[in-house]
C-alpha positions as CSV (number, residue, x, y, z in Angstrom):
1,M,-127.2,61.2,52.7
2,R,-127.6,63.9,55.5
3,I,-124.6,66.7,55.2
4,L,-123.3,68.9,57.9
5,V,-121.4,71.9,56.4
6,L,-118.5,73.6,58.6
7,G,-115.8,75.8,58.3
8,N,-114.0,79.1,59.0
9,A,-115.8,81.9,57.7
10,H,-112.7,84.3,58.8
11,R,-110.4,82.6,56.3
12,S,-110.5,84.4,53.0
13,G,-112.5,82.3,50.4
14,V,-114.7,80.4,52.8
15,A,-117.8,82.2,52.8
16,E,-117.8,82.5,48.8
17,A,-117.1,78.9,48.3
18,A,-119.5,77.5,50.8
19,E,-122.1,80.0,48.8
20,A,-121.3,78.6,45.7
21,I,-121.3,74.8,46.9
22,V,-124.0,74.6,49.4
23,P,-126.5,74.8,46.9
24,K,-124.9,72.0,44.8
25,L,-125.0,70.0,48.1
26,R,-128.6,70.9,48.6
27,Q,-129.5,69.2,45.2
28,A,-127.6,66.0,45.9
29,A,-128.5,65.4,49.7
30,E,-129.9,66.8,52.6
31,V,-127.8,69.8,54.3
32,V,-129.0,69.3,57.8
33,A,-127.1,72.2,59.1
34,V,-124.5,75.1,58.0
35,D,-122.0,76.6,60.6
36,L,-119.2,78.7,59.4
37,K,-118.6,80.5,62.5
38,Q,-117.7,77.4,64.5
39,E,-120.3,78.3,67.3
40,M,-123.0,75.5,66.8
41,D,-123.2,72.6,69.5
42,L,-123.1,69.8,67.2
43,A,-124.1,67.2,69.8
44,T,-128.0,67.3,68.6
45,I,-127.2,67.0,65.2
46,D,-127.6,63.8,63.4
47,A,-125.4,63.7,59.9
48,D,-123.8,61.1,57.9
49,L,-121.0,63.4,56.8
50,A,-119.4,66.8,57.7
51,M,-117.7,68.9,54.8
52,V,-115.5,71.2,56.1
53,F,-114.5,74.1,54.1
54,G,-110.9,75.7,54.7
55,G,-107.6,74.3,55.6
56,D,-106.3,71.8,58.6
57,G,-106.9,74.0,61.1
58,A,-110.5,74.4,60.3
59,I,-110.7,70.4,60.4
60,L,-109.0,70.3,64.0
61,R,-111.7,72.9,65.2
62,A,-114.4,71.1,63.7
63,A,-113.1,67.7,65.3
64,G,-112.9,69.6,68.6
65,Q,-116.5,70.9,68.0
66,M,-117.8,67.7,67.5
67,G,-116.4,66.2,70.5
68,Y,-117.1,62.8,71.8
69,R,-119.7,62.5,68.8
70,Q,-117.7,62.3,65.8
71,I,-119.0,62.6,62.2
72,P,-116.8,61.4,58.9
73,V,-115.2,64.6,57.7
74,L,-114.7,65.5,53.9
75,G,-112.2,68.4,53.8
76,I,-112.3,71.2,50.9
77,N,-108.8,72.6,51.1
78,L,-109.0,76.6,51.0
79,G,-106.0,77.1,52.8
80,R,-102.1,76.6,51.9
81,L,-100.9,73.0,52.6
82,G,-104.2,71.2,53.1
83,F,-102.7,67.7,54.6
84,L,-106.5,66.6,55.9
85,A,-108.2,69.0,53.8
86,D,-107.0,66.9,50.7
87,Y,-109.7,68.1,47.9
88,Q,-110.3,71.2,45.9
89,A,-113.5,73.2,45.6
90,E,-113.0,72.6,41.6
91,E,-113.5,68.9,42.6
92,I,-117.1,69.2,43.5
93,D,-119.0,67.7,41.4
94,Q,-116.9,64.7,40.9
95,I,-116.9,64.6,44.8
96,L,-120.8,64.3,44.9
97,I,-120.6,61.4,42.2
98,D,-118.6,59.5,44.2
99,L,-120.4,59.8,47.5
100,K,-123.6,59.2,45.6
101,R,-122.4,56.2,44.2
102,G,-120.9,55.2,47.9
103,E,-117.2,55.2,46.0
104,F,-115.4,56.2,49.3
105,K,-114.2,54.7,52.5
106,I,-114.2,56.1,56.2
107,T,-110.7,55.5,57.8
108,R,-110.7,55.8,61.9
109,H,-107.7,57.7,63.5
110,M,-106.6,57.9,67.2
111,M,-107.6,61.0,69.1
112,F,-106.4,61.9,72.7
113,E,-107.4,63.6,75.7
114,C,-105.1,66.1,77.4
115,V,-105.9,66.2,81.1
116,Q,-105.0,69.0,83.2
117,E,-104.9,68.6,86.7
118,A,-106.7,70.1,89.1
119,K,-105.1,73.1,90.8
120,E,-107.5,73.1,94.0
121,P,-108.8,70.0,95.8
122,E,-112.3,70.8,95.2
123,E,-111.8,71.4,91.5
124,K,-112.0,68.7,88.9
125,P,-109.3,68.1,86.1
126,V,-109.7,69.9,82.8
127,V,-110.2,67.4,79.8
128,T,-109.5,68.5,76.3
129,L,-110.0,66.5,73.6
130,G,-107.3,66.4,70.5
131,L,-106.5,65.0,67.4
132,N,-103.0,66.4,66.2
133,E,-100.7,67.0,69.2
134,V,-100.1,68.7,72.6
135,L,-97.0,71.2,72.4
136,L,-95.7,72.2,75.6
137,Q,-93.2,75.5,74.8
138,T,-91.6,77.9,77.1
139,G,-92.5,81.3,77.8
140,R,-91.4,84.5,79.1
141,P,-88.1,84.6,80.1
142,F,-87.7,82.4,77.2
143,R,-84.9,80.0,78.4
144,M,-84.7,76.3,78.5
145,S,-86.9,74.4,80.6
146,G,-86.4,71.1,82.6
147,I,-89.5,68.6,81.5
148,Q,-89.7,65.3,83.3
149,L,-91.7,62.3,81.2
150,E,-93.4,59.5,82.7
151,I,-95.3,56.6,81.1
152,D,-97.7,54.6,82.9
153,G,-96.6,56.2,86.1
154,R,-92.8,55.1,85.5
155,E,-89.9,57.5,85.1
156,V,-89.0,57.6,81.2
157,S,-86.6,60.7,80.5
158,Q,-85.7,64.0,81.6
159,Y,-85.4,66.9,79.2
160,R,-83.6,70.2,79.1
161,A,-85.0,71.9,75.9
162,D,-87.4,74.6,74.5
163,G,-90.4,72.1,74.8
164,L,-92.1,68.9,73.9
165,I,-94.5,67.6,71.7
166,V,-96.7,64.6,71.9
167,S,-98.5,63.8,68.9
168,T,-100.7,61.2,67.3
169,P,-99.9,59.4,64.0
170,I,-102.0,62.0,62.1
171,G,-100.3,64.7,64.0
172,S,-96.6,63.3,63.4
173,T,-96.8,65.1,59.7
174,A,-97.1,68.4,61.5
175,H,-95.0,70.2,64.3
176,S,-93.3,67.0,65.4
177,L,-91.9,66.3,61.8
178,S,-90.6,69.8,61.8
179,A,-89.0,69.2,65.4
180,G,-87.3,66.1,63.8
181,G,-89.8,63.5,64.7
182,P,-90.8,60.6,62.4
183,I,-93.6,59.9,60.0
184,L,-96.3,57.5,61.3
185,G,-98.8,55.7,59.1
186,Q,-102.0,57.5,59.8
187,D,-103.8,54.2,60.6
188,L,-101.6,53.3,63.5
189,E,-102.3,53.3,67.3
190,A,-99.2,55.2,69.0
191,F,-97.6,58.7,70.3
192,V,-94.9,60.2,69.3
193,I,-93.0,62.2,71.8
194,T,-90.6,64.6,70.2
195,P,-88.4,67.1,72.3
196,V,-88.0,70.6,70.8
197,C,-84.3,71.7,70.4
198,P,-82.9,69.5,73.3
199,H,-79.7,70.6,74.7
200,V,-78.2,66.8,74.6
201,L,-77.3,64.5,71.6
202,T,-79.0,61.6,73.4
203,S,-82.5,63.4,73.3
204,R,-84.3,61.8,70.4
205,P,-88.0,61.2,69.5
206,L,-89.9,58.2,71.1
207,V,-92.8,56.3,69.6
208,E,-95.3,54.5,72.3
209,S,-98.2,52.4,72.3
210,G,-101.3,54.4,72.0
211,N,-102.7,52.4,75.0
212,R,-100.0,54.3,77.2
213,T,-100.7,57.3,79.5
214,I,-98.1,59.7,79.4
215,T,-97.3,62.0,82.0
216,V,-95.4,65.4,81.2
217,R,-94.4,67.3,84.3
218,L,-92.6,70.9,84.7
219,A,-89.5,70.5,86.9
220,P,-89.9,72.7,90.3
221,E,-87.1,74.9,89.7
222,M,-87.9,75.8,86.0
223,G,-90.2,78.8,84.8
224,P,-93.6,78.3,83.4
225,L,-94.9,76.4,80.3
226,T,-97.8,76.8,77.9
227,A,-99.5,73.9,76.7
228,I,-101.1,74.1,73.6
229,V,-103.5,71.4,72.0
230,D,-103.9,71.4,68.2
231,G,-102.9,74.8,67.9
232,Q,-106.5,75.8,69.3
233,W,-106.9,75.6,72.9
234,E,-104.1,76.6,75.5
235,F,-103.4,76.8,79.4
236,H,-100.3,77.3,81.6
237,L,-98.2,74.6,83.1
238,N,-96.6,76.2,86.5
239,P,-93.5,74.4,88.2
240,G,-94.2,71.4,89.6
241,E,-97.5,71.0,87.7
242,S,-98.5,68.2,85.3
243,I,-100.6,67.0,82.3
244,Q,-101.4,63.5,81.5
245,V,-102.1,62.5,77.5
246,R,-104.0,59.4,77.0
247,R,-106.2,57.8,74.2
248,A,-109.7,59.2,73.8
249,P,-112.7,56.7,73.7
250,V,-113.5,58.7,70.3
251,A,-111.5,58.3,66.8
252,F,-111.6,61.0,64.3
253,Q,-113.4,59.7,60.9
254,L,-111.7,60.8,57.5
255,V,-113.5,60.4,54.2
256,R,-111.4,59.1,51.6
257,L,-112.4,58.9,47.7
258,P,-110.9,57.0,45.1
259,G,-107.3,57.8,43.8
260,R,-106.4,59.3,47.2
261,S,-103.9,57.7,49.8
262,F,-101.7,59.1,52.3
263,Y,-98.5,58.4,50.6
264,R,-99.7,60.5,47.9
265,T,-100.6,63.1,49.7
266,L,-96.9,62.9,51.3
267,R,-95.5,63.0,47.8
268,E,-97.6,65.9,46.6
269,K,-97.8,68.0,49.5
270,L,-94.3,67.6,51.2
271,S,-92.4,66.1,48.2
272,W,-91.7,63.0,50.4
273,G,-89.9,60.3,48.4
274,T,-89.2,61.9,45.2
275,L,-86.0,62.1,43.8
276,P,-84.0,65.5,43.4
277,R,-84.2,67.3,40.2
278,Y,-81.0,66.5,38.7
279,R,-79.6,68.5,36.0
280,D,-79.7,67.3,32.8
281,E,-76.2,66.1,31.3
282,S,-76.6,68.4,28.1
283,E,-77.6,71.6,30.2
284,S,-74.1,71.1,32.1
285,A,-71.9,70.9,28.8
286,I,-69.2,73.7,28.2
287,P,-70.1,75.0,24.7
288,S,-67.5,74.6,22.3
289,S,-65.9,77.9,20.9
290,S,-66.5,78.9,17.3
């Protein structure tokens, strides 16, 4: 097996973990490249698996770095939550055993393209590849914005809100969830459109087919917005301008080892679907006086 090692050396513990683990990888497989500075051109690198050290942000960055030549990813969590980076550095021996035995599966997940319209006739639209979400949020003077939503060229809704999130199923457990959006199964092919702090009660999240083209337009009378893709890449949207979000022609590939599942991760990381910790009746009894 040919392994590509990626990560964010600026995060505490990443360089140390890579220094300890890469020699073990070299004993079990062929390490084709190591890039902990997120600066290597991966287009010419041929690998069977990318092992990413860091948190979910490192995986999002790695997916963007791979571009339209996605390699299956196994994340080693050295961050806080680690929803995509689901494995710990201490598990590396068992991970290598499972990989050698072929006891893993690769799941495919929808990615998107965020298309920024050209500002001048001679310019081309700017296309940014993403995995999690596009967040549109207000900037100075930090007031509500007017956002128009179109799907496949048809007007759908208008929002007065602090912003709008368009996310994939992978991204549905990130910023969209915090803004009140639903949790989607990761293998679905759909978009979630979630307004951020809308001013009317009728503005609610919307789930649409991943085959649709979503256009978000800033109302002409409003101040500028900032569009942020996967928390990594950002650009400004001026009044009257728009962006399009559409399904990408490539899919993100995630390595799943035995004993792990999406719903187990939800329970362990977000305490989803678990019962409240009820107080034992014996603890609530009033002690009798002597």
